[in-house]
KOLLOGU-86468 format. One line per field, with one value per residue: residue number from 1; residue in three letters; y, x, z of N, C-alpha, C in turn. Coordinates in steps of 0.001 Angstrom, whole numbers. Layout:
i NUM,...
aa Ala,...
n.Y Y,...
n.X X,...
n.Z Z,...
ca.Y Y,...
ca.X X,...
ca.Z Z,...
c.Y Y,...
c.X X,...
c.Z Z,...
This chain:
i 1,2,3,4,5,6,7,8,9,10,11,12,13,14,15,16,17,18,19,20,21,22,23,24,25,26,27,28,29,30,31,32,33,34,35,36,37,38,39,40,41,42,43,44,45,46,47,48,49,50,51,52,53,54,55,56,57,58,59,60,61,62,63,64,65,66,67,68,69,70,71,72,73,74,75,76,77,78,79,80,81,82,83,84,85,86,87,88,89,90,91,92,93,94,95,96,97,98,99,100,101,102,103,104,105,106,107,108,109,110,111,112,113,114,115,116,117,118,119,120,121,122,123,124,125,126,127,128,129,130,131,132,133,134,135,136,137,138,139,140,141,142,143,144,145,146,147,148,149,150,151,152,153,154,155,156,157,158,159,160,161,162,163,164,165,166,167,168,169,170,171,172,173,174,175,176,177,178,179,180,181,182,183,184,185,186,187,188,189,190,191,192,193,194,195,196,197,198,199,200,201,202,203,204,205,206,207,208,209,210,211,212,213,214,215,216,217,218,219,220,221,222,223,224,225,226,227,228,229,230,231,232,233,234,235,236,237,238,239,240,241,242,243,244,245,246,247,248,249,250,251,252,253,254,255,256,257,258,259,260,261,262,263,264,265,266,267,268,269,270,271,272,273,274,275,276,277,278,279,280,281,282,283,284,285,286,287,288,289,290,291,292,293,294,295,296,297,298,299,300,301,302,303,304,305,306,307,308,309,310,311,312,313,314,315,316,317,318,319,320,321,322,323,324,325,326,327,328,329,330,331,332,333,334,335,336,337,338,339,340,341,342,343,344,345,346,347,348,349,350,351,352,353,354,355,356,357,358,359,360,361,362,363,364,365,366,367,368,369,370,371,372,373,374,375,376,377,378,379,380,381,382,383,384,385,386,387,388,389,390,391,392,393,394,395,396,397
aa Met,Asn,Ser,Asp,Ile,Asp,Arg,Tyr,Ile,Glu,Ser,Val,Arg,Ala,Glu,Phe,Glu,Thr,Lys,Leu,Gln,Glu,Trp,Val,Glu,Ile,Pro,Thr,Ile,Ser,Ala,Glu,Pro,Glu,His,Lys,Ala,Asp,Ile,Asn,Arg,Gly,Ala,Asp,Ala,Ala,Val,Gln,Tyr,Leu,Arg,Ser,Leu,Gly,Ala,Asp,Ala,Glu,Lys,Val,Ala,Thr,Pro,Gly,Asn,Pro,Val,Val,Thr,Gly,Lys,Phe,Val,Thr,Gly,Arg,Asp,Arg,Pro,Ile,Val,Thr,Ile,Tyr,Asn,His,Leu,Asp,Val,Gln,Pro,Ala,Asn,Glu,Pro,Gln,Trp,Leu,Arg,Ala,Pro,Phe,Ala,Phe,Tyr,Lys,Asp,Gly,Thr,Arg,Tyr,Ile,Gly,Arg,Gly,Ser,Thr,Asp,Asp,Lys,Gly,Pro,Ala,Leu,Thr,Ala,Leu,Phe,Gly,Ala,Arg,Tyr,Ala,Ile,Glu,His,Arg,Thr,Pro,Val,Asn,Ile,Gln,Phe,Ile,Trp,Glu,Leu,Glu,Glu,Glu,Ile,Gly,Ser,Pro,Asn,Phe,Glu,His,Phe,Met,Lys,Gln,Lys,Ala,Gly,Asn,Leu,Ala,Thr,Asp,Ser,Ile,Val,Val,Ser,Asp,Thr,Ile,Trp,Ile,Ala,Arg,Gly,Lys,Pro,Ala,Val,Ala,Tyr,Gly,Leu,Arg,Gly,Leu,Ala,Pro,Met,Arg,Leu,Ile,Leu,Glu,Thr,Gly,Thr,Lys,Asp,Val,His,Ser,Gly,Val,Thr,Gly,Gly,Ala,Ala,Arg,Asn,Pro,Ile,Thr,Glu,Leu,Cys,Gln,Leu,Ile,Ser,Glu,Cys,Tyr,Asp,Ala,Arg,Lys,Gly,Gln,Val,Arg,Met,Pro,Gly,Phe,Tyr,Asp,Asp,Val,Ala,Arg,Leu,Ser,Lys,Ser,Glu,Ile,Asp,Asn,Phe,Leu,Ala,Ser,Gly,Phe,Thr,Val,Lys,Gln,Phe,Lys,Cys,Ala,His,Glu,Leu,Lys,Thr,Met,Arg,Glu,Gly,Asp,Glu,Ala,Asp,Ile,Ala,Ser,Arg,Leu,Trp,Ala,Arg,Pro,Thr,Phe,Glu,Val,His,Gly,Ile,Val,Gly,Gly,Tyr,Thr,Gly,Pro,Gly,Val,Lys,Thr,Ala,Ile,Pro,Tyr,Arg,Ala,Glu,Ala,Lys,Ile,Ser,Met,Arg,Leu,Val,Pro,Asn,Gln,Asn,Pro,Asp,Lys,Ile,Leu,Lys,Leu,Ala,Lys,Asn,Phe,Ile,Lys,Glu,Arg,Asn,Ala,Asp,Val,Gln,Val,Ile,Ala,Glu,Pro,Val,Leu,Arg,Pro,Tyr,Leu,Gly,Glu,Pro,Gly,His,Thr,Arg,Thr,Arg,Pro,Ala,Pro,Pro,Cys,Ala,Met,Arg,Leu,Ala,Lys,Asn,Arg,Arg,Leu,Phe,Val,Arg,Val,Asp,Arg,Leu,Glu,Pro,Leu
n.Y 54459,53992,55074,54716,52451,50688,50617,49512,46966,45815,45850,43980,41663,39449,38500,37823,35734,33860,33241,32285,30020,28502,28026,26760,24389,22967,20398,20943,19265,18996,17027,14567,12516,11666,13824,15474,16371,18019,19977,21246,22095,23930,25812,26681,27871,30015,31508,32181,33821,35954,37069,37853,40055,41862,41481,40558,37231,33980,30473,28802,26238,23703,21239,19934,20811,23479,27095,30005,33181,36670,40001,43434,46230,49566,51576,51984,53166,52977,51791,48275,45941,42764,40086,37226,34091,30820,28188,25539,22851,21119,17534,16252,14283,13901,12529,14243,16127,17856,18259,17901,18444,19784,21222,24304,26425,28808,30451,32713,35320,33774,31741,28496,25560,23487,25239,27740,29596,29065,28709,30124,31947,34263,34798,35575,37764,39535,39912,41177,43489,44549,45032,47068,49063,49462,50315,52747,54215,54021,54705,52281,49185,45893,42608,39084,36015,32801,29862,26241,24212,24665,23404,21081,21703,23267,22208,22817,25523,27116,26435,27589,30316,30799,30268,32267,34621,37015,38243,38866,41068,43269,45707,45362,42767,41083,38784,37039,35160,34893,35502,37217,37470,38004,39168,42539,43382,44060,42707,42788,40485,39873,37925,34543,31111,28473,25302,21991,19047,15441,11914,8893,5703,2286,-925,-4265,-6782,-8931,-9540,-9612,-11283,-14052,-13444,-15395,-17243,-15909,-13879,-11997,-12527,-11474,-8245,-5263,-2890,-757,-227,334,2703,4310,4407,5717,8204,9163,9678,11795,13966,15426,14349,15174,17786,19007,19695,19688,17256,16974,17710,20997,21870,24179,26175,28425,29958,33008,35321,36572,39972,42282,44038,42598,40425,41863,42801,40356,39622,41759,41296,39957,37303,34467,31741,30245,30860,29959,27214,26510,27245,25449,23095,21559,19150,18960,20741,21553,22927,26447,30064,32911,34410,32527,30388,31710,32482,29975,29121,30919,31758,29871,26867,23599,20029,17610,14714,13344,11067,7514,4735,1361,-2195,-3992,-2534,-2981,-4078,-5329,-7445,-8410,-10795,-10255,-9447,-6551,-5927,-3535,-16,3401,6770,9981,13173,16549,19575,22627,25700,28639,32142,32588,29931,27329,25341,23220,22753,21935,19594,18007,17836,16437,14048,12968,12604,10682,8540,7834,6523,4582,2926,1661,3020,4766,8090,10379,13364,15907,18571,21781,24761,28009,29968,33285,36670,39863,43395,44809,47586,48550,50194,48486,47028,48817,50045,48619,48631,51363,51594,49489,50313,52402,51040,49520,51204,51005,50379,49816,46468,43894,40647,37285,34487,31137,30171,28853,30119,30158,32452
n.X 71950,68789,66184,63455,63296,64493,62525,60444,61469,61625,58941,57796,59112,58229,56077,57443,59108,57195,55977,58182,58768,56459,56791,59307,58737,57324,58124,59426,60729,62206,63569,62608,60069,58001,57382,55682,53105,53748,55202,53154,51616,53356,53515,50850,50624,52361,51111,48733,49704,50902,48623,47261,48703,48036,48894,48644,48401,49469,49406,51244,50888,53125,54783,56108,56859,54931,55117,55257,53805,53743,52494,52858,51216,51672,51390,50716,52533,54955,58311,59216,60293,61617,61751,63513,63235,63603,61525,61786,63651,66716,67077,67056,68734,71133,73333,74402,72707,71647,69223,65727,65431,63334,62085,61585,63971,65149,68091,69296,70121,70077,68488,67377,66962,65902,66009,65798,67786,68288,65941,64012,63967,65384,63505,61211,62305,62830,60190,59069,60578,59644,57022,57366,58343,56120,54184,55296,54912,56664,57624,57306,56721,56484,57334,57165,58864,58681,60238,59921,61605,64294,66373,66741,67720,65987,64156,61706,61461,61903,59670,57667,58411,57992,55287,54174,55158,54001,53142,55303,56910,59607,61768,64082,65933,66151,68121,67469,68975,71541,74671,76152,79528,80766,79656,78606,79898,78567,77929,77569,76411,77671,78068,77387,78083,77590,76020,76675,75427,75741,75107,76828,76607,77251,76872,77693,76738,73935,73214,74353,77430,79289,82353,84182,83824,83809,85645,88369,87883,85361,84105,84272,82016,82003,84702,85690,84346,85416,88118,87807,86798,88999,90662,89412,89722,92043,91836,93067,94050,92017,92119,90932,91253,90438,91025,90696,88807,89269,89473,87825,87715,87702,90204,90599,90335,92572,91147,88800,89762,90727,88306,87162,88843,88457,85926,85772,86327,87968,90229,90363,87949,86118,86696,86020,83282,82112,82776,85028,87521,89985,91475,91964,95107,95979,95999,94019,93227,93518,91809,89310,89004,88823,86405,84500,85113,86305,86055,84721,84948,83002,82242,79311,78140,78450,76870,76129,76497,76964,75938,75469,76017,79307,81065,80079,80815,80358,80350,79257,76822,76147,76756,76624,77565,77244,77592,78780,79606,80727,80432,81930,81594,81648,82029,80351,77666,76581,78617,80644,79540,79423,82130,82983,81550,82652,85310,84971,83774,85808,87507,86060,83838,81514,80210,77337,76471,74588,73131,72012,69570,70914,72477,73244,76202,76491,77436,77642,78353,80508,79494,77823,74778,72693,73614,74202,72113,71509,73845,74323,72238,72853,75339,74837,74103,76323,78494,80590,82747,81568,81268,81940,81169,81422,79188,78120,75545,72481,70534,67926,67256
n.Z 45588,43882,45689,45360,43752,45537,47564,46141,45525,48104,48756,47095,47536,49133,47618,45282,46226,47012,44576,43145,44647,44107,41336,41178,42446,40626,38631,35840,33750,30798,29404,30086,29195,30896,32413,31065,31758,33898,32567,31106,33233,34399,32323,32234,34764,34446,32397,33687,35767,34395,33193,35477,36193,34336,31747,28266,27567,26419,25845,23662,21412,20193,18079,20068,23314,24838,24238,26150,25883,26606,26957,27635,26761,26178,24410,20996,19268,20437,21236,21192,23504,23745,25946,26664,28266,29764,30992,31460,32985,33886,34413,37790,39063,40303,42737,44567,45627,48487,49586,48772,45335,44072,46010,47268,48804,51091,51805,53624,51588,49385,46966,46687,44776,42085,39121,40242,39688,37059,34967,36116,38244,37148,35080,36497,37828,35699,34897,37159,37090,34681,35394,37246,35531,33867,35716,36367,34154,31977,28686,26854,25211,26428,25864,26524,26013,26856,26947,26847,26158,26128,27471,26089,23646,22107,20013,18780,18633,16395,14873,16456,16227,13471,13314,14891,13870,12937,15243,16748,16367,17074,18658,20045,21743,24792,26359,29047,30576,31580,33309,36148,36782,39191,42349,42697,40446,37805,34594,31072,28765,25613,23818,22844,23209,20830,19954,18954,19004,19154,18680,19021,17808,18064,16920,17212,17123,17930,20447,23903,24609,26042,27620,28203,26264,23829,24019,22785,20179,19583,18788,20770,21416,23241,23977,21457,20837,22843,22049,19621,20441,21843,19749,18618,20371,22755,25857,28206,27807,26439,23809,20531,18038,15443,12127,10845,12641,14189,12321,11699,13960,15619,16730,20038,21091,22783,24379,24853,26375,28569,29628,30361,32480,34228,35074,37421,37473,38733,38836,41177,42569,40683,40595,43199,43320,41567,42680,41924,41982,40674,37885,34399,33468,33621,33491,34736,32424,30374,31150,31350,28695,27483,28536,27534,24936,23353,21402,22271,22941,24243,26225,27334,28228,28223,27118,27666,27957,31075,34109,36751,40213,41083,38721,35536,33266,30432,26968,25526,22919,21895,22014,23053,22661,24018,22897,22774,21052,21893,20335,18855,17866,14326,13745,12060,12863,11267,9428,11169,12261,9971,9400,11689,11412,9039,9874,11871,10498,8743,10419,11727,10141,10834,12812,13729,13179,14679,14349,16541,17231,16429,17801,16981,17393,18827,18371,19557,19478,21717,23585,21637,20558,21158,23252,25182,26836,29278,31059,32301,34215,35899,36702,38436,40643,41259,41071,39224,36385,33034,31985,29659,28729,27463,27430,28261,27279,25882,24320,21933,20536
ca.Y 53627,54622,54692,54261,51058,49924,50410,48585,45630,45288,45689,42803,40515,38296,37983,37191,34466,32930,32808,31478,28720,27786,27598,25806,23111,22264,19815,21093,18622,18804,15864,13328,12525,11450,15116,16275,17030,19107,21037,21986,22754,25103,26802,27246,28762,31228,32279,32716,34915,37081,37687,38504,41323,42743,41220,39622,36042,32836,29239,28484,24834,23342,19780,19453,21532,24804,28320,31010,34564,37678,41334,44655,47250,50894,52513,51325,53807,52917,50665,46988,45166,41365,39442,35761,33180,29478,27691,24126,22632,19868,16512,16472,12947,13822,12090,15260,17018,17740,18301,17619,19489,20550,21870,25623,26674,30124,30480,34125,35989,32800,30912,27182,24656,23368,26276,29041,30520,28696,30125,30648,33159,35391,35118,36347,39046,40386,40247,42182,44728,45073,45570,48367,50008,49768,51104,54087,54805,54032,54644,51130,47943,44810,41284,37975,34694,31828,28568,25062,23183,25183,22455,19957,22198,24080,21601,23342,26974,27676,26263,28636,31623,30909,30263,33514,35704,38262,38837,38951,42210,43851,46623,44830,41514,40891,37392,37104,33865,35007,35576,38098,36605,38272,40149,43901,43687,43701,42569,42554,39441,40274,36765,33248,29944,27637,23891,20967,17765,14242,10625,7877,4390,1186,-2256,-5279,-8075,-8846,-9808,-9714,-12619,-14367,-13172,-16616,-18021,-15095,-12849,-12070,-12563,-10565,-6806,-4627,-1546,271,146,952,4102,5012,4658,6717,9494,9620,10199,13068,15060,15140,14509,15858,19214,19524,20110,18863,16763,16851,18777,21990,22240,25536,27066,29651,30601,34352,35647,37570,41213,42583,44653,41544,39698,42772,42773,39068,39647,42768,40848,39335,35877,33897,30285,29707,30957,29089,25845,26341,27359,24253,21955,20763,18738,19351,21396,21695,24025,27711,31224,33473,34782,31317,29640,32499,32387,28636,29005,31828,32137,28775,25726,22421,18706,16986,13458,13470,9752,6332,3769,32,-3206,-4218,-1441,-3343,-4313,-6343,-7558,-9440,-11003,-10321,-8411,-5976,-5859,-2170,1082,4733,7908,11239,14145,17889,20497,24039,26439,30072,32919,32266,28502,26912,24020,22215,22462,21194,18250,17283,17567,15395,12786,12449,12169,9454,7465,7406,5693,3435,3080,1035,3910,5676,9447,10975,14771,16456,19975,22667,26165,28774,30965,34677,37683,41262,44315,45497,49032,48924,50770,47431,46471,49903,50525,47990,48940,52541,51316,48629,51047,53187,50134,48976,52246,50307,50626,48829,45293,43061,39292,36275,33440,29850,29808,28270,30707,30050,33767
ca.X 70946,67490,65386,62155,63496,64714,61239,59672,62027,61214,57484,57360,59982,57456,55330,58428,59545,56058,55790,59346,58577,55440,57320,60401,58199,56751,59313,59278,61907,61895,64282,61962,58675,57032,57061,54903,52024,54348,55524,51924,51219,54214,53096,49564,50883,52992,50074,47814,50326,51018,47299,46903,49421,47527,49485,48010,49246,48999,50195,51272,51217,54099,54843,56679,56352,54409,55852,54389,54059,53008,52803,52318,51132,51430,51127,50990,53646,56135,59201,58928,61419,61254,62597,63493,63664,63025,60942,62104,64860,67431,66759,67725,68998,72495,73323,74993,71702,71571,67805,64889,65728,62149,61541,62215,64623,65788,69250,69677,69742,70192,67325,67883,65964,66121,65354,65750,68662,68302,65965,62733,64225,65585,62256,60375,62976,62548,58769,58849,61145,58713,55851,57779,58413,54756,53536,55877,54572,57796,57050,57817,55947,57364,56764,57943,58837,59170,60320,59941,62449,65654,67345,66926,68178,64964,63829,60484,61399,61754,58254,56944,58719,57322,53854,53749,56004,53247,52873,56554,57733,60295,62870,65281,65735,66957,68232,67561,69442,72994,75168,77224,80630,81038,78747,79126,80533,77622,78510,76608,76864,77550,78305,76943,78570,76557,76058,76501,75422,75580,75189,77568,76062,77955,76339,78589,76071,72499,73020,75579,78030,80158,83755,84960,83624,84037,86645,89529,87383,84218,84385,83669,81621,82351,86113,85900,83910,86409,89282,87423,86702,90360,91237,88737,90281,92950,91025,93835,94193,90807,92394,90245,92231,89854,91544,89731,87855,89528,89794,87027,87665,88298,91063,90099,91099,93080,90051,87900,90420,90748,86963,86989,89574,87870,84591,85861,86589,89228,90252,90098,86519,85427,86904,85253,81852,81646,83218,85949,88710,91119,91117,93034,95970,95839,95758,92683,92932,93409,90606,88135,88897,88341,85007,83585,85473,86966,85161,85038,84428,82733,81503,78367,77763,78638,75862,76308,77033,76438,76270,75058,77118,80258,81461,79430,81808,79723,80752,78018,76708,75776,77199,76269,78230,76512,78673,78439,80695,80386,81025,82080,81283,82287,81918,79044,77375,76393,79946,81386,78975,79863,83561,83096,81042,83651,86460,84598,83531,87098,88187,85210,82695,80324,79592,76282,76600,73249,73188,70872,69356,72046,72261,74336,76802,76101,78390,77288,79492,80554,79318,76849,73562,71814,74159,74513,71117,71494,74922,74244,71379,73610,76478,74377,74052,77640,79523,81681,82751,80845,82044,81292,81701,80651,78738,77885,74132,72070,69272,67695,67144
ca.Z 44932,43691,46855,44908,43336,46766,48226,45312,45715,49407,48797,46308,47808,49612,46471,44407,46806,46965,43195,42789,45276,43349,40044,41396,42893,39475,37982,34392,33175,29381,28868,30510,28718,31970,33038,30115,32499,34684,31610,30840,34479,34533,31327,32666,35904,33918,31696,34693,36515,33471,33057,36748,36249,33299,30438,27341,27639,25646,25797,22240,21180,19161,18019,21322,24474,24491,24519,26774,25494,27359,26433,28227,25714,26738,23315,19715,18570,21303,20922,21833,24024,23960,26951,26549,29339,29631,32244,31660,33791,33719,35424,39082,39601,40836,44140,45448,46206,49941,49924,47602,44352,43695,47199,47355,50088,51178,52699,53651,50343,48307,46708,46302,44213,40646,38345,40919,38965,35637,34640,36584,39019,36233,34370,37412,38071,34542,34930,38202,36566,33679,36104,37790,34414,33419,36771,36366,32859,31043,27331,26128,25259,26849,25648,27057,25390,27831,26283,27716,25549,25998,28011,25160,22352,21416,18722,18170,18762,15049,14522,17187,15653,12182,13561,15532,13361,12814,16560,17515,15959,18227,18372,20683,22472,25996,26789,30503,31073,31624,34684,36582,37210,40602,42952,42702,39167,36746,33269,30005,27847,24212,22972,23343,22478,20250,20314,17913,19705,18334,19351,18285,18137,17427,17188,16638,17216,18232,21872,24690,24540,27177,27297,28307,25047,22622,24264,21920,18806,19462,18919,21947,20970,24234,23858,20147,20944,23672,21215,18635,21127,22159,18514,18324,21174,23854,27061,29252,27510,25828,22430,19537,17074,14113,11257,10393,13693,14681,11201,11646,15277,15613,17870,20974,21176,24119,25119,25305,27467,29719,30206,31030,33742,35116,35500,38733,37340,39203,38744,42508,42858,39731,41052,44432,43042,40867,43476,41118,42728,39851,36635,33418,33862,32910,34348,34607,31042,29567,31521,30954,27234,27158,28942,26839,23568,22647,21223,23078,22601,25540,26283,28450,28715,27388,27551,27102,28847,32422,35033,38104,41163,40711,37315,34724,32210,29115,26015,24996,21457,21505,22886,22551,23310,23876,22732,22276,20749,22072,19226,19074,16668,13041,13483,11553,13435,10229,8905,12185,12347,8776,9606,12709,10855,8103,10667,12579,9522,8197,11413,12053,9240,11414,13802,13291,13719,14663,14765,17260,16855,16712,18152,16393,18289,18572,18836,19370,19537,23013,23516,20613,21146,21650,24492,26105,27774,30595,31992,33158,35361,36806,37252,39577,41783,41579,40989,38568,34956,32252,31616,28659,28723,26750,28338,27608,27340,24613,23922,20492,19917
c.Y 54364,54169,54186,52803,50172,49608,49417,47155,45026,45039,44442,41553,39282,37668,37245,35813,33427,32363,31930,30089,27882,27220,26564,24425,22412,21705,19801,20564,18271,17543,14545,13351,12347,12739,16035,17027,18194,20280,21894,22711,24009,26199,27469,28217,30080,32112,32938,33915,36154,37818,38408,39854,42280,42527,40375,38402,34874,31669,28716,27032,24704,21818,19144,20151,22924,25917,29319,32394,35499,39058,42416,45739,48585,51930,51905,51902,53756,51702,49426,46332,43745,40725,37933,35107,31784,28986,26185,24005,21293,18820,16755,15141,12790,13414,13160,16221,16771,17795,18067,18745,20337,21042,23187,25847,28025,30076,31900,34821,35051,31972,29597,26294,24629,24421,27651,30063,30245,27960,30773,31919,34365,35775,35973,37717,40020,40820,41311,43527,45371,45681,46935,49432,50426,50647,52533,54735,54980,53837,53518,49991,46798,43483,40204,36745,33732,30439,27431,23886,23626,24156,21222,20459,22927,23493,22183,24862,27646,27559,27347,29994,31821,31011,31622,34733,37038,38965,39114,40092,42867,44791,46154,43584,41471,39396,37402,35740,33857,35217,36791,37191,36774,39304,41518,44288,43278,43693,42262,41522,39894,39103,35484,32139,29151,26182,23018,19606,16593,13008,9653,6511,3325,-136,-3280,-6675,-7888,-9131,-9774,-11153,-12811,-14171,-14409,-17471,-17241,-14054,-13053,-12122,-11575,-9115,-6255,-3191,-443,716,766,2408,4912,5352,5761,8113,10047,10144,11550,14225,14536,15405,15250,17369,19838,19929,19138,18514,16659,17989,19701,22486,23695,26571,28408,30402,31936,34572,36696,38819,41416,43187,43610,40785,40562,42801,41465,39089,40623,42338,40246,37845,35514,32375,29668,29722,30046,27633,25543,26319,26090,22956,20988,20404,19131,19989,21280,22952,25267,28846,31772,33768,33545,30564,30399,32427,31021,28493,29783,32024,31066,27607,24517,21155,17993,15689,13493,12125,8677,5240,2433,-927,-3247,-3097,-1738,-3568,-5426,-6325,-8702,-9627,-11242,-9190,-7839,-5959,-4441,-1159,2412,5785,9172,12376,15501,18668,21916,24830,27929,30812,32631,30771,28168,25511,22920,21787,21598,19766,17403,16893,16412,14037,12161,11886,10819,8284,6940,6422,4467,3577,2507,1929,4782,7028,10135,12394,15161,17920,20882,24039,26950,29781,32371,35606,39063,42114,45020,47000,49492,49432,49699,46789,47552,50182,49915,48484,50194,52333,50494,49391,51900,52334,49724,50006,51685,50626,49511,47686,44461,41700,38432,35207,32178,29423,29444,28824,30646,31387,34280
c.X 69618,66553,64012,62227,63716,63393,60387,60154,61555,59713,57011,58171,59187,56667,56267,58809,58433,55874,56969,59225,57568,56012,58434,59853,57345,57926,59192,60515,61610,62525,63586,60484,57643,56651,56281,53779,52560,54736,54292,51417,52054,53829,51789,49750,51483,51964,49133,48421,50508,49686,46881,47575,48995,48106,48549,48915,48608,49958,50124,51727,52257,54059,55446,56040,55873,55411,54865,54787,53219,53405,52086,52361,50778,51120,51549,52208,54946,57007,58850,60240,60929,62263,62419,63970,63155,62577,61148,63429,65492,66897,67567,67999,70416,72464,73827,73960,71598,70140,67008,65047,64532,61367,62288,62772,65320,66887,69792,69187,69848,68914,67798,66736,66160,65302,65353,66656,68689,67016,64677,62906,64479,64331,61347,60987,62704,61080,58469,59448,60242,57491,56167,57796,57018,54041,54052,55815,55779,57259,57637,56813,56913,56659,57738,57774,59484,59083,60325,60673,63903,66692,67538,67227,67147,64534,62612,60368,61248,60307,57407,57159,58003,55805,53363,54517,55274,53004,54144,57467,58348,61400,64171,64910,66684,66953,68483,67910,70964,73415,76060,78308,80907,80044,79413,79830,79611,78283,77410,77185,76633,77783,77855,77608,77374,76765,75846,76561,75257,75656,75932,77080,76830,77335,77220,77988,74597,72198,74381,76103,79034,81623,84623,84868,84049,85130,87904,89143,86248,84683,83667,83304,81961,83795,86409,85458,84893,87651,88995,87372,88086,91085,90614,89343,91169,92203,91758,93853,92929,90968,91730,91226,91690,90348,90428,88789,88019,89675,89074,86954,88399,89132,90394,90970,91587,91980,89084,88505,90466,89388,86708,87628,88958,86510,84594,86133,87951,89122,89877,88608,85709,85514,86072,83754,81298,82132,84079,87176,89982,90605,92266,93824,95719,95606,94365,92312,92708,92120,89343,87918,88376,86850,84065,83886,86240,85994,85621,84482,84232,81943,80621,77910,78108,77741,76133,76839,76373,76885,75831,76252,78046,80592,80693,80290,81157,80269,79488,78021,76447,76323,76835,77026,77446,77529,78112,79713,80167,81146,81031,81783,82228,82260,80484,78743,77225,77737,80736,80859,79384,81334,83749,82649,82063,84860,86174,84448,84836,87794,87378,83906,81413,79593,78527,76507,75248,73333,71895,70705,70501,71577,73480,74906,76388,77178,77861,78546,79494,80417,78358,75584,72646,72355,74457,73434,71194,72593,74763,73365,72135,74753,76075,74376,75450,78750,80778,81644,82003,81775,81242,81974,80894,80238,78433,76454,73665,70740,69081,67562,68505
c.Z 44836,44790,46451,44457,44562,47457,47450,45530,47039,49458,48068,46621,48227,48464,45515,44942,46780,45561,42747,43394,44498,42052,40189,41731,41843,38671,36455,33668,31717,28803,29177,30148,29827,32700,32095,30824,33328,33794,31353,32082,34710,33565,31738,33830,35434,33218,32694,35423,35635,33348,34328,36901,35140,31919,29583,27256,26909,25810,24363,22054,20068,19017,19269,22503,24081,24778,25098,26278,26364,26872,27226,27149,26355,25663,21993,19006,19378,20966,21733,22258,24300,24907,26866,27837,29016,31003,32421,32388,33424,34713,36691,39759,40137,42313,45105,46042,47712,50445,48642,46581,43964,44907,47378,48756,50032,52228,52711,52404,49138,48210,46099,45841,42708,39891,38990,40256,37471,35296,35131,37412,38147,35456,35244,37703,36923,34528,35978,37787,35542,34348,36706,36688,33954,34441,36808,34979,31941,29624,26489,26245,25571,26603,26097,26182,26368,27215,27300,27072,25427,26426,27129,23748,21525,20073,18025,18266,17398,14571,15186,16546,14314,12352,14068,15022,13304,14126,17361,17075,17190,17767,18993,21475,23660,26325,28296,31074,31029,33079,34896,37144,38701,41112,42974,41425,38026,35383,32265,29042,26412,23266,23643,22537,21943,20616,19085,18601,18743,19223,18439,18739,17352,17884,16468,16696,17462,19695,22570,24614,25671,26783,27400,27053,23806,22795,23437,20459,18598,19594,20153,21580,21958,24051,22492,20162,21780,22851,20206,19255,21444,20919,18144,19125,22287,25164,28169,29040,26915,24377,21452,18428,15652,13227,10778,11457,14124,13558,11256,12972,15240,16873,18751,20932,22608,24982,25661,26479,28728,30411,30935,32410,34734,35656,36896,38677,37921,39104,40092,42827,41942,40189,42289,44143,42409,41516,42655,41944,41983,38572,35652,33753,33017,33882,34070,33152,30175,29868,31116,29447,26813,27461,28029,25362,22805,22510,22029,22437,23928,25372,27527,28993,27704,27956,26879,28132,30211,33358,36468,39018,40687,39231,36664,33473,30850,28246,25396,23477,20970,22510,22220,23348,23001,23952,22335,21998,20933,21009,19511,17771,15506,12737,13078,12081,12389,9636,9883,12309,11142,8903,10588,12152,9907,8844,11315,11608,8901,9134,11823,11280,9817,12413,13144,13961,13562,15214,15467,16864,17309,17169,17686,17396,17882,19107,18503,19416,20885,22832,22444,21290,21713,22928,25512,27138,29162,31524,32834,34379,36397,37452,38448,40835,42217,41611,40339,37089,34237,31852,30626,28641,27766,27748,27542,27865,25954,24121,22409,19797,19505
């Protein structure tokens, strides 16, 4: 290993952990409007820290949440590398949390707390790496784009890009929100799945009605949505039943599958890491392909009716299903949403289909010059061959 890099890492570790703790403990939850002040507080903290390190930094307003930009300029004629991360996080209302989610905790070499790995820790890691490069006079300009709406589909990122297009020229982009599948086996992500989310809303009345009086005659929007969803896909196998859904999906090459397997992925470790009691059947190659290179149809929530203790014998008048379709390269989100809407309307014309902002899938070329620079550095650390995988992140870039 590079001893100079080792010394640098140890010299800044305490500063890194202090800053990570500060950022983790700001609940920058983009999905919940009541955290708008925290979003701005997180953006301000990021701008302040960038400036303290000598970067030109700005908090750029959008119709939604701001975007933070920062830039280290070492020479006007030098190439520019742009590094993307996001500083917003998902809500933390799961009952499985063993400690306060927005209280930073260190467990040996693991950092725990909402956002520590997705994506504040990686943002800080990239920043500390950039600082090392600048301090060692690396002939490159480095700029950062830190978004605060990634977890809600980046609805205003295009606005930001158009607004600041003149200041965002770059020679290459690094998406610093991906993963290594296994420790000691660094892998470079060359593909990202996209997203086509939608909400299905069905109203069959103006108020809840008593099942003892109306049961058998009144329509039940919850069960109608459940039936509709079961027609959209096979919940047991995950196979989407909408005709044309898979038409544009490209086949994986043997080389790609070999890289997936060499990354260290195992079904057993995946099941353990995500605390899954059971999974859909398949070997390593099949499951890895489903995770990274096959499209999906998922139901994230069904809202409607009584959810308190016991049973309330009322038939609801309204129900809503929250759905997303993960898409792979060659699939067009707009085409898929149109296909889904037509399929749904043919089966239940009363259902409203509301499309949410989409993210398009991305596919680079393994081994291309734009994906080659990172691996040799990592290989020195791991003494391993270069591996290329796809991941399931939703970066708007």
